[in-house]
C-alpha positions in Angstrom: -28.9 -22.7 -16.4 -31.2 -21.6 -13.3 -31.6 -18.2 -12.5 -31.3 -17.3 -8.5 -32.2 -14.7 -6.3 -30.7 -14.7 -3.0 -32.7 -12.4 -0.7 -30.5 -11.3 2.3 -26.8 -11.4 1.0 -25.5 -11.5 4.7 -23.1 -14.2 5.8 -24.8 -17.3 4.6 -26.4 -15.7 1.6 -23.0 -14.3 0.2 -21.3 -17.2 1.3 -23.7 -19.6 -0.8 -23.7 -17.1 -3.9 -19.6 -17.4 -3.7 -19.5 -21.0 -3.3 -21.8 -21.6 -6.3 -19.6 -19.5 -8.8 -16.6 -21.4 -7.1 -18.1 -24.8 -8.1 -18.2 -23.8 -11.7 -21.5 -24.7 -12.4 -23.2 -21.2 -12.1 -22.1 -18.0 -13.4 -22.2 -14.8 -11.2 -24.5 -13.1 -13.8 -27.2 -15.5 -13.1 -27.2 -14.8 -9.5 -29.3 -11.7 -8.0 -28.2 -10.4 -4.4 -30.5 -8.5 -2.7 -30.1 -6.0 0.5 -31.2 -3.2 1.8 -28.3 -1.2 1.5 -26.8 -1.8 -1.9 -23.0 -0.3 -1.1 -22.7 -3.4 1.2 -22.8 -5.3 -2.2 -20.4 -3.0 -4.5 -17.6 -5.6 -4.3 -20.0 -8.3 -5.2 -21.3 -6.4 -8.0 -17.8 -5.6 -9.1 -17.4 -9.6 -9.4 -20.4 -9.7 -11.7 -23.4 -10.6 -9.5 -26.4 -8.9 -10.0 -27.5 -6.7 -7.1 -30.6 -5.2 -6.2 -32.5 -3.2 -3.1 -35.8 -4.3 -5.0 -37.0 -7.6 -3.5 -40.5 -8.1 -5.5 -38.7 -7.0 -8.7 -35.5 -9.2 -8.2 -37.5 -12.6 -7.9 -39.6 -12.1 -10.9 -37.4 -13.6 -13.4 -35.8 -16.3 -10.9 -36.1 -20.0 -11.0 -35.0 -20.2 -7.6 -35.5 -17.9 -4.7 -33.6 -18.3 -1.6 -34.8 -16.9 1.8 -31.2 -16.0 3.7 -32.5 -13.9 6.3 -33.4 -13.6 10.1 -36.5 -15.1 11.2 -37.3 -11.9 12.6 -37.3 -10.2 9.1 -39.0 -12.9 7.4 -43.0 -12.0 7.7 -42.4 -8.6 6.4 -39.8 -9.9 3.6 -42.7 -12.5 2.3 -45.3 -9.8 2.4 -43.0 -8.0 0.2 -42.5 -10.6 -2.3 -45.8 -12.8 -2.6 -47.2 -10.8 -5.4 -44.2 -11.4 -7.3 -44.0 -15.3 -6.9 -45.0 -18.2 -9.3 -45.9 -21.9 -8.8 -42.8 -22.6 -11.4 -40.4 -21.0 -8.7 -38.9 -23.3 -6.0 -38.6 -21.3 -2.7 -35.8 -22.3 -0.6 -35.6 -21.2 3.3 -32.4 -21.0 5.1 -34.5 -19.4 8.2 -33.8 -21.1 11.1 -37.0 -22.4 13.1 -39.4 -21.6 10.3 -41.6 -24.4 8.6 -42.5 -24.8 5.2 -46.1 -24.5 6.3 -45.3 -21.2 7.9 -44.1 -20.1 4.6 -46.7 -21.1 2.3 -49.3 -19.6 4.9 -47.6 -16.2 3.9 -47.3 -16.6 0.2 -49.9 -19.0 -0.8 -50.4 -23.1 -0.7 -49.9 -23.5 -4.0 -46.1 -22.4 -3.9 -43.2 -24.8 -3.8 -41.2 -24.4 -0.8 -38.1 -26.6 0.4 -36.0 -25.8 3.4 -32.4 -25.8 3.6 -29.8 -25.6 6.5 -26.4 -25.2 5.2 -23.1 -23.9 6.9 -20.7 -21.1 6.4 -18.2 -23.5 4.7 -20.4 -23.3 1.7 -18.2 -20.6 0.7 -15.5 -23.2 -0.1 -17.5 -26.0 -1.3 -17.5 -27.7 1.9 -21.0 -27.4 3.5 -23.0 -30.1 5.3 -26.4 -28.9 3.9 -29.6 -30.9 5.3 -32.9 -30.0 3.4 -36.7 -31.3 3.8 -39.8 -30.4 2.4 -43.3 -31.4 3.4 -45.2 -31.1 -0.1 -42.8 -30.1 -2.8 -42.4 -32.5 -5.6 -39.6 -34.8 -6.1 -38.4 -32.4 -9.2 -38.2 -29.2 -6.9 -36.7 -31.1 -4.1 -34.0 -32.6 -6.9 -33.3 -29.0 -8.1 -32.5 -28.0 -4.6 -30.4 -30.7 -3.9 -28.4 -30.3 -6.9 -27.8 -26.5 -5.9 -26.4 -27.6 -2.9 -24.4 -30.6 -3.9 -22.4 -28.1 -6.0 -20.9 -26.5 -2.6 -20.7 -29.5 -0.1 -22.3 -32.7 1.1 -26.3 -33.0 1.3 -28.6 -35.1 3.1 -32.2 -35.3 2.9 -34.1 -35.6 6.1 -37.6 -35.3 7.7 -38.7 -31.5 8.1 -39.3 -32.2 12.0 -35.3 -32.5 12.1 -34.6 -29.3 10.6 -34.1 -27.6 14.0 -31.7 -30.2 15.0 -29.8 -29.8 12.1 -29.5 -26.5 12.6 -27.8 -26.9 15.9 -25.7 -29.8 14.7 -24.6 -28.2 11.3 -25.0 -24.5 11.0 -24.4 -24.0 14.8 -22.0 -27.1 15.2 -19.3 -25.3 12.7 -18.8 -22.8 15.4 -18.5 -25.2 18.2 -15.9 -27.1 16.1 -14.0 -24.0 15.2 -13.9 -23.1 19.1 -12.4 -26.5 19.6 -9.7 -25.9 17.3 -9.2 -22.3 18.8 -8.8 -24.1 22.1 -6.4 -26.7 21.0 -3.9 -24.0 19.4 -4.2 -22.0 23.0 -3.4 -25.3 24.8 -0.3 -25.3 21.8 1.0 -22.1 22.9 0.8 -23.0 26.8 3.0 -25.9 26.0 5.6 -23.8 24.2 4.7 -23.1 20.3 4.1 -19.5 18.6 0.7 -19.0 18.2 0.5 -19.2 14.2 2.4 -22.5 14.4 0.0 -23.8 17.5 -3.3 -22.8 14.8 -1.5 -24.1 12.1 -1.0 -27.6 13.7 -4.2 -27.7 15.5 -6.2 -26.9 12.1 -4.5 -29.9 10.3 -5.0 -32.1 13.2 -8.6 -31.4 13.2 -8.9 -31.7 9.2 -7.0 -35.1 9.3 -9.3 -36.5 12.2 -12.3 -35.4 10.0 -10.7 -36.8 6.8 -9.9 -39.9 8.5 -13.5 -40.6 9.4 -15.0 -39.8 6.2 -12.3 -42.0 4.2 -12.6 -45.0 6.3 -16.1 -44.5 7.4 -14.9 -45.9 10.8 -16.4 -45.0 14.2 -14.4 -42.1 15.9 -13.8 -44.6 18.9 -12.2 -47.2 16.8 -9.5 -44.6 15.7 -9.0 -43.1 19.4 -8.2 -46.8 20.2 -5.5 -46.6 17.8 -3.7 -44.0 19.9 -4.5 -44.7 23.3 -1.9 -47.0 24.8 -1.9 -48.4 28.5 -0.7 -45.7 30.8 -0.1 -43.3 27.8 -0.3 -39.7 27.6 -3.1 -39.6 24.9 -5.7 -41.4 27.3 -4.2 -39.2 30.0 -5.5 -35.9 28.3 -8.8 -37.5 27.0 -10.0 -38.4 30.6 -9.0 -35.3 32.0 -11.1 -33.5 29.5 -13.8 -36.0 30.3 -13.0 -35.5 33.9 -14.0 -31.6 33.2 -16.9 -32.3 31.5 -15.8 -32.1 27.5 -18.3 -34.3 25.9 -21.3 -33.3 28.3 -20.4 -29.6 27.6 -20.6 -30.2 23.7 -23.9 -32.1 24.1 -25.2 -29.5 26.1 -24.4 -26.8 23.8 -26.0 -28.8 20.7 -29.2 -29.6 22.9 -29.7 -25.9 23.8 -28.7 -24.4 20.5 -31.5 -26.6 19.0 -34.0 -25.4 21.7 -33.2 -21.6 20.8 -33.6 -22.4 17.0 -37.0 -23.8 17.5 -38.0 -20.5 19.0 -36.4 -17.6 16.8 -39.5 -17.2 14.3 -41.6 -16.4 17.4 -39.4 -14.2 19.1 
């Protein structure tokens, strides 16, 4: 079984670690979590994960090194670990807006770097993860595909689309969560208790997503099935569109993509 080190055990790092164990394909003892403040990883240590505040030492025996840190922290971390890395490892970066070439420039051109962009649903095995590389071999890319397939769905894309993937999938989960929250607030306004409205909104959203996943139908074809002439559904949809629903969603995704592309240089 592969030994994995996750550098930067914040939301995504911890979600990945817990999702990998929950999948049953990885053991907590085979996953090393690093963080500057070890007291923040006390619960994870009790769950059987290895923990460390020493990044160079933590990566030495790893087959897979995951960089799950902020773009602004990357240069310091790479300088810290580069002497401990070797060419048998695959370096997986989930850092927004940073290319494989950027990382190799810091740790050596002979290193194997693959980018991945999951989202926080990785903790429950439901992530949509996009991966890409420029020079890593198919074997190393396959290792990363297998890693993330254990915690959701994977699509391999061209690297120049990774910033867009950040906006649509990683930022996107927050957009859909906000839409669900808005639906539940609407439910309260029309008479439901808050906990009932939220449960109804969540299940309705899940049903809509599963409907598309299982039928492969286009969203509009499913919308047509519930919109009748002079009906209440089309009235509600049109009111949302008059107020810029689709336009606002699209603009938000575009702005997030623009922002994600510049994080490394801020």
